[in-house]
N, C-alpha and C positions, 0 to 999 in steps of 0.2 A: 554507520559508516558505507551503507553501504547505499544508500540514497544520497551524499555526497559526494559518491564516488558517480556515479551515473548521473545528475546534475550537474558534474563535471567534464563529463568522457561530452554529454548533452550539448552546451553550452560548444566546448570547442569544435565537436563536427559541428554548428550552427556557424562560428565565424567563420569557421576555414573554407565552408561548403559557398557560403554567400559572396566571397573573393568573385565568382565568377559571373556573378551577376552583371547590369548591365550601369554606364558608369554616374555618377550621381550627380554629379554640378554641373548641370548643360547651361545652368546661365554663369553667365559673367560677370555678372556683377548684382551685390545684395545688399542693399542698404534698411541697415529699422533702428530702435533702437531696444533697449539690453532695459531688464527690468529683475529687482533683486535686491540684496544689501548695500548692491550700486548699483546707479540707474545711469544711464549712460546713450548713449551712442555707436551704433556697430556699424561697421562693413565691410565686405569680406570680397574678395580677388580669387577668381578662381586662375588656378597656375597651367593646371590640365584635368583633367577629368577626377582624379583623386585627390588632388591637393588643393591648398587654397592659404592666398595669407591673406588676416581677420587685423582690424585696427580698430578698437575703441578709445572711446571717449569716456569716461566716464568718473563722478562725483558721488561722494561721500559722506554724510555728515550727521550728525548723535549728539549730544549734548556735551563732548570731550569735546572732540577733534572735528575739522574739513579737510578733505581729501578730492585732489584732483589725479586724475594721472591719464600718459596715452600709452597705453598695450599695444605692442605689435606680439602675434602669435602663429605660427607657419604648422598647419594641419593635414591633417592624413584621414582622407572619408571615406567606409565602406558601406556598403548597401546591405541594409538588414532587410527587406522587403522594398514591395512597387512605391513611391513615394516615401522612403523611411529608411534611414542612416544612423549610424554612428557614426564619432570622430574623435580622434587624442588631436593635442599635441601640444606645442612648448613655444615659449616665447619671452620673453620680457617688456620691464613697465620703466618710466621715467615719470615724475607728475613730484609733485609738492603735498605736504601735509599742514594745516594750521589751527595749533593747539589751542582752543579758545581760554579764554579766562574763567579761573574758578574761582567761587567763595564758596569754603569750608565752613559751616560752627560745629562747635564737638563742649557737651559741657564735661567739666571732670571737678575734682577735689584737692586742691590746693596742698602743702603743706602744713597750715593753719586749721583744716578741716571745714573748709568755705569752699563751696563752690562757686565755679566762676565759671565762664563763656569764653571758650578762645575760639575766635577766628581767623583763616587762612587765608590766605589769597592766592591763587598761581598769574604769572603774570601771562599773557596768549604768549607764544612765538613760534614761525615756520620754520621747518628741515625739508631738503629734498629727498625724495622718496625713491628709491631703486631697490627692484625685485627684478627672481629669475620666479615667470608661472610659466603651469602649466593648463592644460584642460582636456575632460573627458564629456562627453556630449554625447545625446539624439537629435536627430530633426527630422521634421516632419512638411514635407512639400501637399502643399494644398494640390488636389491635384487641379482644377478647374475655376486655381486663381494664380496670380505668381506672386504670391505668398509661402512662407515658410517659417515654423515654429521650431524652435530649439529651445531642448533643457539644456544645463548644463553645471558640472563645478566645475571651479577654477584655483584649484589650492597656489599661491604665492609664498613664497621669501623675501621676507626684507632684510636687505642688509645693513640699513643705516637707523632706525626706529629700535627695535624692538628685537632686531635680531631672532625673527620667531617665526614658522611656520605655520596658516591660514592654512587650513582644510575646511572646515564645514560651514566657514563663514561665507565664502563668496559663490554659493549659486543664482544660479539666473534663468531668466527665462528672457526669452530674443522674437522680436516679431518681425521678418523681412521680408522688405519689397527684392522680389527678384528679378534683374533682365538683362 
């Protein structure tokens, strides 16, 4: 228990003491790619030295569905060390989800004791995607280049499809050109 208290105290001191470090968002614009469970294009606009608005255009596809989303986030950036910061924020998204046609076959025994194969086909359908988003991540600005690399998790709550919270699915790695 003492180790946990020591760790919490250390983390608290680090997070509250680094708040007095220099500004983190020295570049006004950052554009790049986001890779992970959903792949897309990201654009960040610095509103002040510690706040930014980010837009992400993402596409996600698997064997069951294809999803397109336009995400808007409001972010707070805090320094950790030189060229290294962490950020958190909130926002929302709007998009569409298209479920693919699926064919599944199962084998069963009917009432006569005979084996039969049952084929079930689902038709493709499209729906509106609407969700609220959060983001927590870390970013490293490469000092000798105009590039920044960030790793984050972006949990979201879907209102329309499944009404579920996705916490561990939306990990992402972003590489941005800053100017």
